[in-house]
Structures are given as C-alpha cells and as structure tokens.
N, C-alpha and C positions, 0 to 999 in steps of 0.2 A: 558404695558399690565397687565391685571388683573392677580393676582397670581393663581387664579383658572384656568383661561384659559391657563396659562403657564404650570401648572401641567398636564392638559389634553393633551396639545400638547406634553409634555415630555413623558407621558405614551403611546401616540399614536406612536411616533417615536421609543420608546423602543420596542413596539410590532412589528412594521414593521422590525426593525433591527434584532429582535429575529427570526422572520419568515425567513428572508434572511439568517441568520446564520445557522439555522436548515436546510434550503434548500441547502446551500453550503455543510454542513456536509453529507447530503444524497447524493449529487452529488459526493462527494469525495468517499463514499463507492461504488457508481456506477462505478467510475473509477477503484477502486481496484477490483471490481467484473469483469469488462471488462478485466483488465490485467490478472487476474487469468484464465478467460475463454480463452484468447489467448494462455496462457501457456499450458492449457489443450489441445487445438486444435493442438498445435505444437507437443505435446507428442504423440497424437493419429494419427498424419499425416502419411499416407502410401505412399505418392507421393510428388514430388516437387511442383506440382500445389496446393496441399492442404497446403503445407508450405507457398506458396506465398499468398494464401487466408488468412491464419492466420496473416501473416505479414501485409497485407493490413488493416485488422481489427485493428491490433495493432497500426496503425498510428493515430487512433482517441484517444488513451489513453492520450497522452500529452495534447491534446486540452481539454478533459474533466477535467483532473487534473488542468489545468490552470484556467478554469472558476471556478471550485470548490474552488481553493485556493484564487482567487480574492474575491469571495463572502464571504468566511470565514474570511479573513483578514480585509476587509473593514468594514463589519458589526461588527466583533469582536472588532475592534478599537473603534468604536462608543460605543459599550456596555461597554467596559473597561472604557471609559471616564465617562459614566453615573455612573458606580459603584464607581469610584474614587470620583466623584462629591458628591455622597451621603454617602461617608465614608465607603464603603464596602471593604471587604478583596479582594485585587487584586494581592497578591503575586503569587498565582497559575497561574494567567494569563500570566505572563512573562515566567514561566516555560513551560506552554502549547504552548505559541506562539513560543518560541525558538525551542521546539521540532518539531513544525509544519513546521517552516522554514527549519530546518535541514532535516526533512523528504522530503520536496519539492526538496531541493538541491540533496539529496541522490538519490531520485527516478529519477530526471532528468539526473544525471550523469550515473547511472547504466542502465537506460532505453535506453539512446542514444547509449551507448557503445554496448549494446546487440543488438539493432536494426541495428547498423552499421555492426557488425560481422555477423548477420543473412543475411543481404543483400549481403555481400561479399561471403558468402558460397552458397547462392542461385545462384549468378552469376556464380560460379564455377561449379555448378551442371548442369547436362543435364536432361535426362528424369528420372534418378534414383537418389535416395538420397545418397549422398556420406557419407563416414565415418565422415568427418568433420562436415557436416550438422547434421548427426545423433547424434553426440556427443553434438552439440550445442543445439538442441531442447530438449535433455534429460539432460541438464545441472543442476546439483544439486545446483550450485551457484545461478542460476537464481531463482529457487524455494525458496532458502533460502532468497534471496533479497525480494521476494514478501512476504514471511512470516514475515520478519522484518517490512516491510511497514504496513502490516495488523495489526500486534501486536502493533506497536507504535501508529497507528491510534486509535485502541481500547483503548489504555492507555490514549491518549489525550482526548478521549470521556469521560472516567471515571473521569478524572480530571475536565473536564468542568461541569459534572453533580454534583459531590460531593464537588467541590471547597475546597480541603483540604489545609493544610499548605504547605509551600514551600518544607520542607524536605519530607513530605508525598507525595507530587506531584512527586518529583524526584524518590522516591522509587517505586511509582506506574508505572512510565514510564520505569524504569529499569527492573522491573518484567515483564511488558507487552512486552518489546523488547525481553527479554530472552525466554518467553513462545512462542512468535511468531516464533522465530528461532528454538526452540526445536520441536514444533509441525509441522513445515515445513520439518524437517529432519527425523522425526520418520518413515514415510512411506518409504522413500528412504533407510534408514538403514535396515529396516525389509526386504525390497525387495532384498537388497544386501546380507543380511544374508541367505535368502532362495536360492538365486542364488549360493552362495558359498557352501551351504550344498548340493545342487543338483550336483554341480561340483565334490565335494568330493565323493558323492555317485556313480557317473559315473566312477570314477577312481578306485573304489574297484573291485578287481578281484572276480569272482564268486567262491564260496566254492565248493570243490569236494564232 
C-alpha cells in the first residue's frame, strides 16, 4: 500500500474512533444525568406509585452505562494504540482507564445493591410509603455515591482533554473525587443543620 494511502486511512480511522469515543463520553454523562434524575424523583415521591415509576426508569441506567462504557473502552483502546504507535505520551491513559474501570465496578455494585433494597422496600409497602422506604429514598449514602461517580467522571474527562503526566493525572482524579463527594453532601448537611436549628427553636420555652 502506498504510504500516502496508509496515512489517509490512519487519519480516517482516527477520526472515526475519536467520534465514537466522544459519543461514548456523552452517553456516559447522559447515564449519570438519568441516575441523578431518578434520585430526584425518588426524593420528591409522595406515594408508592411514584416510587415505583422512578424505580422503573432507573432500570435503564445500567443499560446506558453499559453501552457508554463499551464505546469508550473500545474506541479508547484503538486511540491508545495509535498514540503509542506515533510515540505520544500514553501514561495518563492507564490512569484514566483504571479510574474508568473502577468507576464502572463501583457504580455496578452500589447501583445493584440500592435497586435490590428499593425493590424489597416497595414490596413491603402498601398504599403508603413506609418509614423504611422513606429512609431509603432520602438516603445520604446514595446521593454521595452519585456525587462520587459524577466527580470522578469529570476528573477522567479533564485528564483526557489535557493529558497530563501520571502524577498529575492521579492528583486530578483524587481532587475530582473529593470535590464530587463534598458537593453532594453540602446540601444535605445544610438541610440537617436547618432542621436541627428548627428543632432547638421549638424546644425553647416562651419568655414571660
């Protein structure tokens, strides 16, 4: 094959793989958005039927995550090969890929456990939301899990865009994970603080 033709084919395949990679990343954020939307629906639910509806929507989250992961990993593997072939820095790739695989395992485990617990509580409930179901749909742990997933995904995106050194990539991911956790807990902590303050105020005896 003519070297020019080979170069053209290489560039074409690179562009196709890059488009698939970006599409997979966008689909991943769509999955995270859907997961967050389901969590919001659960927190706003006023009846068991609304909880069931949110749970049914939530069943699509693993499927979207699965397709997104497949697109990102397959296209990313090919892009990594091309970067290695042309002598580009690929140290950051292994850090980002490890974080991505870890994120997938973490999301799958926590998501399945939460979905199983939710189904069990729905089965126990009748027409009214029980205390156990109420506690589950308002779980701080679940919101923190979503915050960790979103933060780590954004960190991986930053590493992919700027392609820093290995140490810098690790630092970016650690900070992204921490910020995701912190920002997911701030609204809950402030809400708890307001509730505690209101409770203390209600316990005060009126002055004569």
